[in-house]
C-alpha positions as CSV (number, residue, x, y, z in Angstrom):
1,X,84.5,93.5,102.9
2,X,87.5,95.4,101.6
3,X,90.7,95.6,103.5
4,X,92.0,98.9,104.9
5,X,95.1,98.8,102.8
6,X,96.4,98.3,99.3
7,X,99.3,96.7,97.3
8,X,101.4,98.6,94.9
9,X,104.4,98.6,92.6
10,X,106.5,101.6,93.7
11,X,109.2,103.1,91.4
12,X,112.4,104.6,92.6
13,X,112.0,108.1,91.2
14,X,115.7,108.8,91.5
15,X,116.3,106.3,88.7
16,X,116.6,107.7,85.2
17,X,114.3,104.9,84.0
18,X,111.3,106.2,86.0
19,X,111.7,109.9,86.0
20,X,109.6,110.5,82.9
21,X,105.9,110.1,83.9
22,X,105.1,108.8,80.4
23,X,107.2,105.7,81.3
24,X,105.2,105.3,84.5
25,X,102.0,105.7,82.7
26,X,103.2,103.1,80.2
27,X,104.1,100.6,82.9
28,X,100.7,100.9,84.5
29,X,98.9,100.4,81.2
30,X,101.1,97.4,80.3
31,X,100.2,95.5,83.5
32,X,96.9,93.6,83.4
33,X,95.9,94.4,87.0
34,X,92.5,92.7,86.5
35,X,94.4,89.5,85.6
36,X,96.3,89.8,88.9
37,X,93.1,90.2,90.9
38,X,91.6,87.2,89.1
39,X,94.6,84.9,89.3
40,X,96.4,85.9,92.4
41,X,93.5,87.0,94.6
42,X,91.1,84.5,93.0
43,X,88.7,87.4,92.4
44,X,88.6,88.4,96.0
45,X,89.4,92.1,95.6
46,X,89.5,94.9,93.1
47,X,92.0,97.0,91.1
48,X,93.3,100.0,93.1
49,X,93.6,103.4,91.6
50,X,94.3,105.6,94.6
51,X,95.7,105.1,98.2
52,X,92.3,105.4,99.7
53,X,89.9,102.6,100.4
54,X,87.2,102.6,97.7
55,X,84.2,102.3,100.0
56,X,85.1,105.3,102.2
57,X,84.2,108.9,101.8
58,X,87.8,109.9,101.1
59,X,88.1,107.9,98.0
60,X,87.9,109.9,94.7
61,X,86.3,107.7,92.0
62,X,86.9,110.3,89.4
63,X,90.7,110.1,89.2
64,X,92.4,109.4,85.9
65,X,92.5,105.6,85.3
66,X,94.8,103.7,83.1
67,X,93.2,100.8,81.3
68,X,95.2,97.7,80.3
69,X,96.5,98.9,76.9
70,X,99.9,97.4,75.8
71,X,99.8,99.1,72.4
72,X,99.4,102.6,74.0
73,X,102.1,101.6,76.5
74,X,104.5,100.9,73.6
75,X,103.6,104.3,72.0
76,X,104.3,106.2,75.2
77,X,107.6,104.4,75.7
78,X,108.7,105.3,72.2
79,X,107.7,108.9,72.8
80,X,110.0,108.8,75.9
81,X,112.9,107.6,73.7
82,X,112.7,103.8,74.4
83,X,113.1,101.8,71.2
84,X,114.2,98.3,70.3
85,X,117.2,99.4,68.2
86,X,119.1,96.1,67.8
87,X,116.0,93.9,67.4
88,X,116.6,91.7,70.5
89,X,113.1,92.3,71.9
90,X,114.3,94.7,74.6
91,X,113.8,98.4,74.5
92,X,116.9,100.6,74.7
93,X,117.6,104.3,75.3
94,X,121.1,105.8,74.9
95,X,122.5,102.3,74.6
96,X,121.0,101.1,77.9
97,X,118.4,98.3,77.9
98,X,115.2,98.8,79.8
99,X,115.8,96.3,82.5
100,X,115.0,96.6,86.2
101,X,114.6,94.5,89.3
102,X,111.5,94.3,91.5
103,X,112.2,93.6,95.1
104,X,109.5,92.1,97.4
105,X,109.4,90.4,100.8
106,X,109.8,86.7,101.5
107,X,106.8,84.8,102.8
108,X,104.1,86.7,100.8
109,X,103.1,84.4,98.0
110,X,100.5,86.9,96.6
111,X,103.2,89.5,96.0
112,X,105.6,87.0,94.6
113,X,103.0,85.6,92.2
114,X,101.9,89.2,91.2
115,X,105.6,90.0,90.4
116,X,105.7,87.0,88.1
117,X,102.6,88.2,86.2
118,X,104.1,91.7,86.0
119,X,107.4,90.3,84.7
120,X,105.5,88.4,81.9
121,X,103.3,91.4,81.0
122,X,106.2,93.8,80.7
123,X,108.3,91.4,78.7
124,X,105.5,91.6,76.0
125,X,106.3,95.3,75.5
126,X,110.1,95.0,75.6
127,X,111.0,95.5,79.2
128,X,113.1,92.9,81.1
129,X,112.2,92.5,84.7
130,X,114.1,90.5,87.3
131,X,112.5,89.5,90.6
132,X,114.3,89.4,93.9
133,X,112.5,88.0,97.0
134,X,114.2,89.1,100.2
135,X,113.7,88.4,103.9
136,X,111.7,91.2,105.5
137,X,114.2,92.7,107.9
138,X,117.0,92.6,105.3
139,X,114.7,94.1,102.7
140,X,113.9,97.1,104.9
141,X,117.4,97.6,106.3
142,X,119.5,97.1,103.2
143,X,117.2,98.1,100.3
144,X,114.1,100.1,101.2
145,X,115.5,102.4,104.0
146,X,118.6,103.0,101.9
147,X,116.5,103.4,98.8
148,X,118.8,100.9,97.0
149,X,116.2,99.4,94.6
150,X,114.7,99.9,91.2
151,X,111.1,99.0,92.0
152,X,109.4,97.5,95.1
153,X,106.2,95.4,95.3
154,X,104.8,96.1,98.8
155,X,101.7,97.2,100.5
156,X,100.4,99.8,102.9
157,X,97.8,99.3,105.7
158,X,96.0,102.6,106.0
159,X,94.1,104.2,108.9
160,X,90.6,105.7,109.1
161,X,92.0,109.2,109.0
162,X,92.9,110.3,105.4
163,X,96.1,112.1,106.4
164,X,98.9,110.5,104.4
165,X,101.7,113.1,104.9
166,X,104.2,110.4,105.9
167,X,103.8,108.4,102.7
168,X,103.7,111.3,100.1
169,X,104.9,114.6,101.5
170,X,108.3,115.7,100.1
171,X,109.5,116.4,103.6
172,X,109.5,112.6,104.1
173,X,111.6,112.1,101.0
174,X,114.7,110.9,102.8
175,X,116.6,107.8,104.0
176,X,114.8,105.8,106.6
177,X,111.6,107.8,105.8
178,X,108.3,106.4,104.6
179,X,108.4,108.3,101.3
180,X,111.3,106.1,100.1
181,X,110.4,106.2,96.4
182,X,111.3,109.9,96.5
183,X,108.0,111.4,95.4
184,X,107.8,115.2,95.4
185,X,105.1,117.5,94.0
186,X,104.6,121.0,95.4
187,X,100.8,121.0,94.8
188,X,100.4,117.5,96.3
189,X,102.3,118.8,99.4
190,X,100.0,121.8,99.6
191,X,96.8,119.6,99.4
192,X,98.2,117.3,102.1
193,X,99.0,120.2,104.4
194,X,95.6,121.8,103.9
195,X,93.9,118.5,104.5
196,X,95.8,117.9,107.7
197,X,95.1,121.4,109.0
198,X,91.3,121.3,109.1
199,X,88.6,119.2,110.8
200,X,85.8,120.2,108.3
201,X,85.0,117.1,106.4
202,X,83.8,118.8,103.2
203,X,87.0,120.9,103.1
204,X,89.2,117.9,103.7
205,X,87.4,115.9,101.1
206,X,88.1,118.7,98.5
207,X,91.8,118.7,99.3
208,X,92.2,114.9,99.3
209,X,90.2,114.6,96.1
210,X,92.6,116.9,94.4
211,X,95.6,115.2,96.0
212,X,94.4,111.9,94.5
213,X,94.0,113.5,91.0
214,X,97.6,114.7,91.2
215,X,98.8,111.3,92.3
216,X,97.0,109.6,89.5
217,X,98.5,111.8,86.9
218,X,102.0,111.4,88.4
219,X,101.7,107.6,88.8
220,X,104.7,107.3,91.3
221,X,103.1,103.9,92.1
222,X,101.2,101.5,89.9
223,X,98.4,100.9,92.4
224,X,97.7,97.2,92.1
225,X,94.8,95.9,94.3
226,X,92.7,96.2,97.3
227,X,91.9,92.8,98.6
228,X,88.9,91.5,100.6
229,X,89.3,90.6,104.2
230,X,88.1,87.0,104.9
231,X,87.5,86.5,108.6
232,X,85.8,83.2,109.6
233,X,83.3,83.2,112.4
234,X,81.1,80.3,113.5
235,X,77.6,80.6,112.0
236,X,76.2,80.3,115.6
237,X,77.1,83.9,116.2
238,X,74.4,86.4,115.4
239,X,74.5,90.2,115.3
240,X,77.5,90.4,112.9
241,X,77.1,93.3,110.5
242,X,80.0,94.0,108.1
243,X,80.7,97.6,107.6
244,X,83.5,99.8,106.1
245,X,85.3,99.4,109.4
246,X,85.1,95.6,109.2
247,X,83.2,93.4,111.7
248,X,84.9,94.1,115.0
249,X,83.3,97.5,115.6
250,X,80.1,96.0,117.1
251,X,81.7,93.0,118.8
252,X,79.7,93.8,122.0
253,X,76.5,93.0,120.1
254,X,77.5,89.6,118.9
255,X,75.6,86.7,120.6
256,X,74.8,83.1,120.4
257,X,71.1,82.3,121.0
258,X,70.4,79.8,123.8
259,X,69.1,77.3,121.2
260,X,72.5,77.3,119.4
261,X,74.7,77.2,122.5
262,X,76.7,74.0,122.9
263,X,77.0,74.3,126.7
264,X,75.3,76.5,129.3
265,X,76.6,77.7,132.6
266,X,74.2,76.9,135.4
267,X,73.7,79.5,138.1
């Protein structure tokens, strides 16, 4: 079953390189996310398009999607002013090469391997990517919280409630805040506020659907993947029924039939 969370490539929107959403669209289209799922997750997951778990009611499957299309990515970058002027294979704009560094955390091989694939994919369209793997506490303290990075390859674990004010609302666009990429969109703010202020499921669904549409158009992240959780439980246990919430929700109904018990406590 799918994990309650996702992995993403987040862009520092204060950087001149990433302010133009055509550039962010191009980056998403240049990255073969299905290849990442196949090679890094061994197929045990799916490409992400929004920050909501695909098999929940809050997920909007109708958001704008960006297929893998390097040719269109190159066209968008050219529209945004990025061209290989000197023929060295790297795009430039105003004399500055399109080069940036992805930071990610030490000890997570999936993220490191995904960064390598992204590096190779973007090289094909004329973007030079460096990878820096940093110890977790140092990454947060010196780079993420201070917003001293170009792009970050990280993940979020999400809750059952769809409220994502902390991650996306412009009021959280500050040092030591969760919206460390600097995302700000007034309509997105309004949808988040309306969604957080009502308990009516249909109303909330409407607001969060629109929020996801805005986010997909803005592409402040390249949403990479949602992986599958892979718990291992002895086959002697019966009553396990995977659901959207996982398998722990009905733990009190798990049991081992007497015929499969390895030892029995005598009264």
